[in-house]
C-alpha positions in Angstrom: 0.0 -0.1 0.0 1.5 3.3 -1.2 -1.1 5.7 0.1 -4.8 5.9 1.1 -7.3 8.8 2.0 -10.5 8.8 3.9 -13.7 8.5 2.1 -16.1 11.4 1.6 -18.5 10.0 4.3 -15.6 9.9 6.9 -15.1 6.1 6.6 -11.9 4.2 6.0 -12.8 1.6 3.4 -11.1 0.0 0.4 -12.9 -1.2 -2.8 -14.0 -4.9 -3.0 -10.9 -7.1 -3.0 -10.1 -9.5 -5.8 -9.8 -12.3 -3.2 -10.3 -13.0 0.5 -7.4 -14.5 2.6 -8.0 -18.1 3.4 -7.4 -17.5 7.1 -10.2 -15.1 7.2 -12.6 -17.4 5.3 -11.9 -20.1 7.9 -12.2 -17.8 10.9 -15.4 -15.9 9.7 -17.3 -19.1 8.7 -16.3 -20.8 12.0 -17.6 -17.8 13.9 -20.5 -16.6 11.9 -21.8 -19.3 9.4 -20.2 -22.7 9.9 -22.5 -24.2 7.1 -21.8 -21.3 4.7 -20.6 -23.6 1.8 -23.6 -26.0 2.3 -26.6 -23.7 2.3 -28.2 -21.6 -0.3 -28.4 -18.3 1.5 -30.5 -19.5 4.3 -29.4 -22.0 6.9 -32.6 -23.8 8.3 -30.4 -25.5 11.0 -29.1 -22.1 12.2 -32.5 -20.4 12.0 -34.1 -23.3 14.1 -31.3 -23.1 16.6 -31.7 -19.3 16.9 -35.5 -19.6 17.4 -35.0 -22.1 20.3 -32.3 -19.8 21.9 -34.5 -16.8 21.7 -37.5 -18.6 23.0 -35.7 -19.9 26.0 -34.1 -16.5 26.7 -37.4 -14.6 26.2 -35.3 -12.1 24.2 -33.3 -12.0 20.9 -29.9 -13.5 21.6 -29.2 -15.0 18.3 -30.3 -14.0 14.7 -29.4 -17.1 12.8 -28.4 -14.8 9.8 -26.0 -16.4 7.3 -23.1 -14.4 5.8 -25.2 -14.0 2.7 -28.0 -12.5 4.7 -25.6 -10.1 6.4 -24.4 -9.0 3.0 -28.1 -8.2 2.2 -28.4 -6.3 5.5 -25.3 -4.3 4.9 -26.4 -3.3 1.5 -29.9 -2.2 2.6 -29.2 -0.6 6.0 -32.8 -1.1 7.3 -34.0 -1.4 10.8 -33.9 -4.9 12.2 -37.4 -6.6 12.6 -39.2 -9.7 11.5 -40.2 -8.3 8.2 -36.7 -7.2 7.3 -35.5 -10.7 8.3 -38.0 -12.3 6.0 -36.9 -9.9 3.2 -33.2 -10.7 3.8 -33.9 -14.4 3.6 -35.6 -13.9 0.2 -32.9 -11.6 -1.2 -30.0 -13.9 0.2 -31.4 -16.8 -1.8 -31.5 -14.6 -5.0 -28.0 -13.5 -4.3 -26.8 -17.1 -4.0 -28.1 -17.8 -7.5 -26.3 -14.7 -8.8 -23.0 -14.8 -7.2 -20.5 -17.4 -6.2 -19.6 -18.3 -2.6 -16.2 -16.7 -3.2 -17.8 -13.4 -4.5 -20.3 -13.3 -1.5 -17.3 -13.6 0.9 -15.6 -10.8 -1.0 -18.7 -8.5 -0.6 -18.9 -9.3 3.1 -15.2 -8.8 3.8 -15.2 -5.4 1.9 -18.3 -4.0 3.5 -18.6 -5.4 7.1 -18.0 -2.9 9.9 -14.7 -3.3 11.9 -15.2 -0.8 14.6 -14.8 3.0 14.8 -14.9 4.4 11.2 -13.3 1.3 9.7 -15.1 -0.6 7.0 -13.9 -3.8 5.3 -11.2 -6.3 6.2 -8.4 -4.7 4.1 -9.0 -1.2 5.9 -9.1 -2.9 9.3 -5.9 -4.9 8.6 -4.0 -1.7 7.9 -5.6 0.5 10.5 -5.2 -2.1 13.3 -2.1 -4.0 12.3 -0.3 -1.8 9.7 -0.1 -4.5 7.0 -2.3 -6.2 4.5 -4.6 -8.9 5.5 -2.7 -11.7 3.8 0.1 -11.2 6.2 -1.9 -11.4 9.4 -1.4 -14.2 12.0 -4.2 -16.6 13.1 -4.6 -14.5 16.4 -4.8 -11.2 14.5 -7.3 -12.7 11.9 -9.4 -14.2 14.7 -9.5 -10.8 16.3 -10.8 -9.1 13.2 -13.2 -11.9 12.5 -15.2 -11.3 15.7 -15.5 -7.5 15.2 -18.3 -7.3 12.6 -20.5 -9.1 15.1 -19.8 -6.4 17.8 -17.7 -3.6 16.1 -18.0 -1.4 19.2 -15.6 -3.8 20.9 -12.6 -2.0 19.5 -12.1 1.1 21.5 -8.5 1.5 23.0 -8.6 0.9 26.6 -12.2 -0.3 26.7 -13.9 -3.7 26.3 -10.5 -5.3 25.9 -11.5 -8.3 28.1 -14.6 -9.0 26.1 -12.6 -8.8 22.8 -10.0 -11.1 24.1 -12.5 -13.6 25.3 -14.4 -13.6 21.9 -11.0 -14.0 20.1 -9.9 -16.9 22.4 -13.2 -18.7 22.1 -12.9 -18.5 18.3 -9.2 -19.8 18.4 -10.5 -22.7 20.7 -13.2 -23.5 18.1 -10.7 -23.4 15.2 -8.6 -25.9 17.1 -11.7 -28.1 17.9 -12.6 -28.1 14.1 -8.9 -29.1 13.4 -8.4 -26.0 11.3 -5.4 -25.1 13.4 -3.6 -27.2 16.0 -3.7 -26.6 19.8 -0.2 -25.2 19.9 -1.1 -22.6 17.4 -4.2 -21.7 19.3 -2.5 -21.3 22.6 0.3 -19.2 21.1 -2.2 -17.0 19.2 -3.9 -16.2 22.5 -0.9 -14.6 23.8 -0.8 -12.0 21.0 -1.9 -8.5 22.1 -5.1 -7.0 20.7 -5.1 -3.7 18.7 -4.5 -0.4 20.4 -4.9 3.0 18.8 -5.7 2.8 15.1 -2.5 3.3 13.2 -2.2 5.9 10.4 -2.4 4.5 6.9 0.8 4.7 4.7 1.4 8.0 2.9 4.3 6.9 0.7 2.8 8.6 -2.4 0.2 11.1 -1.2 0.5 13.5 -4.1 0.1 10.7 -6.7 -3.0 9.6 -4.9 -4.4 13.2 -5.0 -3.4 13.3 -8.8 -5.3 10.1 -9.3 -8.5 11.3 -7.6 -8.4 14.4 -9.9 -7.7 12.4 -13.1 -9.7 9.2 -12.4 -12.6 10.1 -14.7 -10.3 11.2 -17.5 -8.3 8.0 -17.3 -11.7 6.1 -17.5 -11.0 4.3 -14.2 -14.1 3.5 -12.3 -12.5 2.0 -9.3 -11.4 4.2 -6.4 -8.2 2.1 -6.0 -5.3 2.3 -8.2 -2.7 -0.3 -9.1 0.3 1.9 -10.1 3.5 1.4 -12.1 5.4 2.8 -9.1 8.3 0.6 -7.9 7.5 0.3 -4.3 11.0 -0.3 -2.9 12.4 2.6 -5.0 9.7 4.9 -3.8 10.4 4.1 -0.1 14.2 4.6 -0.7 13.7 7.9 -2.4 11.2 9.1 0.2 14.0 8.5 2.7 16.6 10.1 0.5 14.6 13.3 0.0 13.8 13.5 3.7 17.6 13.5 4.4 18.2 16.3 1.9 15.1 18.1 3.1 16.2 18.2 6.8 19.6 19.5 5.5 18.3 22.2 3.4 15.9 23.5 6.0 18.9 25.1 7.8 18.8 27.5 4.9 15.0 27.9 5.0 14.6 25.7 1.8 11.6 23.7 2.8 10.5 21.7 -0.2 11.9 19.1 -2.5 10.3 16.9 -5.3 11.6 14.0 -7.5 10.1 12.2 -10.5 11.6 9.0 -12.1 10.4 7.7 -15.4 11.1 4.4 -17.1 12.0 5.4 -20.7 11.3 2.1 -22.4 7.9 1.5 -20.9 6.9 5.2 -20.6 5.9 4.6 -17.1 6.4 6.4 -13.7 8.6 4.5 -11.4 8.7 7.1 -8.5 6.5 10.1 -7.8 7.4 12.3 -4.9 5.5 15.6 -5.4 6.9 17.0 -2.2 8.7 15.8 0.9 5.6 15.2 2.9 5.5 17.0 6.2 1.8 17.1 7.3 2.8 18.0 10.9 4.0 21.5 9.6 1.4 23.2 7.4 3.6 26.3 7.0 6.0 24.2 4.7 3.0 23.6 2.2 4.2 20.1 1.6 0.7 19.3 0.4 1.5 21.1 -2.8 2.4 18.7 -5.7 5.5 20.4 -7.2 5.5 17.9 -10.1 2.3 19.6 -11.2 3.0 23.1 -10.1 4.0 25.6 -12.9 7.5 27.0 -12.0 10.3 28.9 -13.9 12.5 26.3 -15.6 15.7 28.3 -15.3 18.2 26.9 -17.9 16.5 23.5 -18.3 15.2 24.4 -21.8 18.6 25.2 -23.3 19.2 21.6 -24.5 15.8 21.8 -26.3 16.9 24.9 -28.2 20.3 23.4 -29.0 18.6 20.2 -30.4 16.1 22.3 -32.4 18.8 24.4 -34.1 20.7 21.2 -34.8 17.5 19.6 -36.2 16.5 22.6 -38.4 20.0 23.0 -40.0 21.0 26.3 -38.2 23.8 24.9 -36.1 26.6 22.4 -35.8 27.6 21.0 -32.6 30.8 23.1 -32.3 29.7 26.2 -34.1 31.0 29.3 -32.4 28.4 31.5 -30.7 29.1 35.1 -29.5 29.6 35.7 -25.8 29.9 39.4 -25.4 28.1 42.2 -23.6 24.6 42.2 -25.1 21.5 44.3 -25.0 18.5 43.6 -27.0 15.6 46.1 -26.9 16.3 46.8 -23.3 16.8 43.2 -22.4 20.4 42.5 -21.0 21.2 38.9 -20.3 24.2 38.0 -18.1 26.1 35.0 -17.5 26.2 33.7 -14.0 29.9 34.5 -13.5 29.3 38.0 -15.1 32.2 37.2 -17.5 32.5 36.8 -21.2 34.2 34.3 -23.5 34.0 36.4 -26.7 33.1 33.3 -28.6 32.4 29.8 -27.5 31.3 26.6 -29.2 27.6 25.9 -28.9 28.1 22.5 -27.2 30.4 24.1 -24.5 28.0 27.0 -24.0 25.4 24.4 -23.3 27.6 22.3 -21.0 28.6 25.5 -19.1 25.0 26.8 -19.2 26.1 30.3 -20.4 23.2 32.7 -20.8 24.4 35.1 -23.4 25.2 32.5 -26.0 21.8 30.9 -25.4 20.0 34.2 -25.9 22.1 34.8 -29.1 21.2 31.3 -30.4 17.4 32.1 -29.6 17.7 35.4 -31.4 18.9 33.6 -34.5 16.4 30.8 -34.2 13.5 33.2 -33.3 11.7 33.0 -30.1 8.3 32.5 -32.0 9.7 29.3 -33.7 11.1 27.9 -30.3 7.7 28.7 -28.7 6.0 26.6 -31.4 8.5 23.8 -30.9 7.8 23.8 -27.0 4.1 23.5 -27.9 4.7 20.5 -30.1 6.7 19.0 -27.2 3.5 19.3 -25.1 4.5 22.1 -22.7 1.1 22.8 -21.3 1.7 26.0 -19.2 2.7 28.2 -22.1 -0.5 30.2 -21.7 0.6 33.5 -23.1 1.5 34.3 -26.7 5.2 34.1 -27.8 5.7 37.8 -27.7 4.9 37.9 -24.0 8.0 35.8 -23.2 10.3 37.0 -25.9 14.1 36.1 -25.7 13.7 35.5 -21.9 11.9 32.2 -22.8 15.3 30.4 -22.9 16.3 31.8 -19.5 13.3 30.8 -17.4 10.8 33.5 -18.5 8.0 31.1 -18.9 6.5 28.6 -16.6 6.7 24.7 -17.0 5.9 21.8 -14.8 8.2 18.9 -13.8 5.8 16.6 -15.6 6.1 18.4 -18.9 9.8 18.9 -18.5 10.4 15.1 -17.7 8.0 14.1 -20.6 10.0 16.1 -23.2 13.3 14.5 -22.3 11.7 11.0 -22.0 10.4 11.6 -25.6 13.8 12.4 -26.9 15.2 9.4 -25.1 12.5 7.1 -26.5 13.0 8.5 -30.0 16.7 7.5 -29.8 16.0 4.2 -28.4 13.5 3.5 -31.1 16.0 4.2 -33.9 16.7 0.6 -34.7 13.3 -0.8 -33.6 11.5 1.3 -36.3 14.3 1.3 -38.9 15.1 5.0 -38.5 11.4 6.1 -38.5 9.8 7.9 -35.7 7.0 6.7 -33.2 4.4 9.4 -33.0 3.7 8.4 -29.4 7.2 9.1 -28.1 6.2 12.3 -26.5 3.0 11.0 -24.9 2.5 11.6 -21.2 4.0 9.1 -18.8 1.7 6.5 -17.4 1.2 5.8 -13.7 -1.7 3.5 -13.9 -0.9 -0.2 -14.4 -4.1 -0.9 -16.3 -3.3 1.6 -19.0 -1.0 0.2 -21.4 -0.2 1.7 -24.9 0.4 -0.6 -27.8 2.3 0.8 -30.7 1.7 -0.4 -34.2 4.9 -0.2 -36.4 2.7 1.0 -39.1 2.0 4.2 -37.2 5.6 5.3 -37.7 6.3 8.6 -39.3 9.2 9.9 -41.5 9.7 13.1 -39.4 9.6 14.1 -35.8 9.8 17.2 -33.6 13.6 16.6 -33.3 15.5 14.1 -35.4 17.6 11.2 -34.2 21.0 12.7 -35.0 20.2 15.9 -33.3 19.1 14.2 -30.1 22.2 12.0 -30.1 24.4 15.2 -30.4 22.4 17.0 -27.8 22.8 14.1 -25.2 26.5 14.1 -26.0 26.8 17.7 -25.1 24.7 17.3 -22.0 27.0 14.5 -20.8 29.8 17.1 -20.7 28.1 19.1 -17.9 30.5 19.2 -14.9 29.1 17.0 -12.1 28.8 18.1 -8.5 31.3 17.2 -5.7 32.9 13.7 -6.0 30.8 13.0 -9.0 33.2 15.4 -10.9 35.6 12.5 -11.2 33.1 10.1 -12.5 35.0 9.3 -15.7 37.9 7.8 -13.5 35.7 5.0 -12.2 34.5 2.2 -14.4 31.4 1.7 -12.1 30.1 5.2 -13.1 27.4 5.4 -15.6 27.0 8.0 -18.4 24.3 10.5 -17.7 23.0 13.4 -20.0 21.9 16.1 -17.6 21.3 19.8 -17.1 20.7 22.0 -14.2 18.5 25.2 -13.9 18.2 28.0 -11.5 15.4 30.6 -11.8 15.7 34.3 -11.4 15.8 35.3 -7.7 17.0 31.9 -6.6 13.5 30.5 -6.3 13.7 27.3 -8.2 16.6 24.8 -8.4 16.4 22.1 -11.0 18.4 19.1 -12.2 17.2 16.7 -15.0 19.1 13.7 -16.2 18.7 10.7 -18.3 20.0 7.4 -19.6 18.6 5.1 -22.3 16.5 3.6 -19.4 15.5 6.4 -17.0 14.7 10.0 -16.7 15.1 11.7 -13.3 13.9 15.1 -12.6 14.6 17.0 -9.3 13.2 20.3 -8.0 14.3 22.1 -4.8 12.8 25.3 -3.4 9.9 26.7 -1.5 6.4 26.0 -2.6 5.4 29.6 -1.7 8.1 30.9 -4.1 10.4 32.5 -1.6 13.9 32.7 -2.9 17.0 31.7 -0.8 20.8 32.4 -1.3 22.4 29.3 -2.6 19.2 27.9 -4.0 21.0 26.8 -7.3 20.5 23.8 -9.4 24.2 22.6 -9.3 24.3 23.2 -5.4 21.1 21.6 -4.2 19.4 19.7 -7.0 22.3 18.1 -8.7 23.5 16.1 -5.8 20.0 14.6 -5.2 19.8 13.8 -9.0 23.1 11.7 -8.8 22.1 10.1 -5.5 18.8 9.0 -7.2 20.8 7.6 -10.3 22.9 5.6 -7.7 19.7 3.8 -6.7 18.8 2.8 -10.3 20.4 0.0 -12.3 23.2 1.2 -14.7 22.6 1.0 -18.4 24.6 1.2 -21.6 24.7 4.4 -23.4 22.7 5.2 -26.5 23.5 3.6 -29.8 24.8 5.9 -32.5 22.2 6.4 -35.2 24.8 6.2 -38.0 22.3 6.3 -40.8 21.0 9.6 -39.6 24.4 11.2 -39.3 26.8 12.3 -42.0 30.5 13.0 -42.1 31.2 16.5 -43.3 34.4 18.7 -43.2 34.3 21.3 -40.5 36.6 24.2 -39.7 38.2 23.2 -36.4 38.4 26.8 -35.2 35.0 28.1 -35.9 32.9 24.9 -35.9 31.2 25.9 -39.1 31.2 24.0 -42.4 34.7 24.4 -43.9 35.1 27.4 -46.1 37.5 28.5 -48.9 40.2 29.9 -46.4 39.9 27.5 -43.4 43.3 26.2 -42.5 42.5 23.4 -40.0 39.8 21.0 -41.3 38.4 18.1 -39.5 35.8 15.5 -40.3 32.9 15.5 -38.0 29.7 13.3 -37.7 26.8 15.6 -37.7 23.0 15.4 -38.3 21.9 15.4 -42.0 20.5 18.8 -41.5 24.0 20.0 -40.9 24.6 20.1 -44.6 22.3 23.2 -44.7 24.4 25.3 -42.2 26.6 28.2 -43.3 30.3 28.0 -44.2 32.8 29.5 -42.0 32.5 33.3 -41.9 35.6 33.9 -39.9 38.5 32.7 -41.9 39.7 35.3 -44.5 42.5 35.8 -47.0 44.8 38.5 -45.6 47.4 40.4 -47.7 50.8 41.1 -46.0 54.0 42.7 -47.0 57.1 40.8 -47.9 58.1 40.5 -44.2 54.7 38.9 -43.4 54.4 41.4 -40.4 52.3 44.2 -41.9 49.0 44.3 -43.7 48.9 45.9 -47.1 46.5 46.6 -49.9 47.0 46.9 -53.7 46.9 50.6 -53.2 50.3 50.7 -51.5 52.0 47.4 -52.2 52.8 45.7 -55.5 50.9 42.3 -55.7 54.3 40.7 -56.7 55.7 41.5 -53.2 52.6 40.5 -51.2 52.2 37.5 -49.1 48.6 36.0 -48.9 47.8 34.2 -45.7 44.6 32.6 -44.4 43.6 34.1 -41.1 41.0 33.4 -38.3 39.4 36.8 -37.7 36.6 37.4 -35.2 34.5 40.6 -35.1 36.2 43.1 -32.7 33.6 42.6 -29.9 34.1 38.9 -30.0 37.9 39.2 -30.4 38.3 41.5 -27.5 37.1 38.9 -24.9 38.2 35.8 -27.0 41.9 36.6 -27.0 42.0 37.0 -23.2 41.1 33.4 -22.8 42.7 32.0 -25.9 46.4 32.7 -25.9 46.8 31.1 -29.2 44.5 33.5 -31.0 46.5 35.6 -33.5 45.5 39.2 -33.7 45.7 40.8 -37.2 49.0 42.7 -37.7 48.7 46.5 -38.2 48.7 48.1 -41.7 52.0 49.1 -43.1 52.7 52.9 -42.3 51.6 55.2 -45.2 49.7 52.5 -46.8 46.3 53.7 -48.0 43.9 51.7 -46.0 40.8 53.3 -47.3 38.6 50.2 -48.1 41.1 47.9 -46.6 40.5 48.3 -42.8 37.9 46.4 -40.8 34.7 48.3 -40.3 33.9 49.1 -36.6 31.7 46.4 -35.2 28.5 47.9 -33.7 27.5 46.0 -30.7 24.3 48.0 -30.1 22.0 48.8 -31.6 21.8 46.0 -34.2 20.0 46.4 -37.5 16.3 47.2 -37.3 16.6 47.7 -33.5 14.1 50.2 -32.0 16.0 52.7 -29.7 
């Protein structure tokens, strides 16, 4: 049992069970209806005996009702009198013709009163003994079997002697009937009777609440749910998150949530919507942070990177500008407030640099990325694209952990399905994860499509870039240990330090972690790398290791790339390498930074044909960044060769570089 909640009428009850434990069948029939399997709803022998007992006692001391008749009484809830008794006898006979003995026992066990506000055997087993009925001893089962006859017996500190006597009498009867031996009977009598009712387990309270909200949309009529949750993993992660939660409370960070998805089955393996702390309402641990809209921080950056690769606007190592930037009043900054001048797109992603991400989105267009996120089923983008603008890539929107994990699971499923569907795409890869066991999606290979939101090759390249993100603490040395597993992952921190994220994946699992305060209060140090990433890798240590994704070779192409710029090789590129890129990489631009430079005979000064004979010139291929990029790039790249000055007296009109305008750019409104 993961979780349970009280019914709307204030009763603890479970739905009708599929089966009734054999111990209970033997106990209840011995106590209430010894000829249950012989009669057809009414037992003439029991009725005759009851009439004699009542006549001799001059009062009603025995009803003679069979279990079948008691089921009828429980369903009708009428006052007890002779006419109701006759009605029960008639309806019990009809019930016996409609249902099997096993089904009638199930109805009784699920609806009989067991004291206080407890209805049904399973609810009683958990409330009084803290475990399911199948695991009860003979003494415990005998105790429960006598309760429906006198449910008021169970009151802690009251009527205990009467309850013990009834239980012991039943145990003696079981021994006389050779159902148990005398030794078992004697030992069972020494067992204590229940005390205060126990609280029911709350190992997945937020999933229970979600199920209650979504039950109708899932077309599940039952009020119980068999989940896809891995019970042992859920308990382990509950304990793990509690330890981190207790540690983070010292910094007034009160909430933490985690979601684990099984990529291959598309199911939920662990669902912890919040570290449950019902004793302290101020922490708002009842809020399901897996469903709550929050700022995603930088967690959408890999999706932009993958989208640009897929749409032929980028190669993995293409240089992106990292310089002071202001766009229509929007001034993004890197976390360290520094600039690299130019950095390859994959490194910008692994280092989570903000300015290159904004530059990339500016090139890709935020409207286009907004549409891509919609196709990936992000459900909380409730405003038009213009509302978010370029801030969309830095946490300017709201997402849920559910949607975020689903998008990354979809990408992982797409890559896993590469061989299964012969390079085609499964249109269901981005479907919502399943947490109900009864819901199983079957995919027909004929459903496959030729195109997807993001292609195989681009996903593969994105996961490789995400694998390079520097891991926290001791995990930073992961490559030195053969036992470590490869994980593609990303952190995120929202503006004002309100949300800390970490999401990671392997071919088998997607893990998403959120840390923060449910009320949105920011805290110093509330950063993805500091508080969410350690939890992420602790969770991965609880999961089986898996091999890395297979390379989708038929969806990749070898092309010549400029080693310095990461663009497709141009006419003047000096250092060319072969790189495996998505097919769409063929559409990308050639290197814009390598140019042919004219030098004097010494090779130390630049010249033009206005001041130097072409016969005396040297012509050299040169890697030239725009001034704004060059200024910062050369600080961090000592091997960068700055262009030599022009030769004195040389007419440089038309030969010098034009000043690079950082702001405003073309068509900007000032």
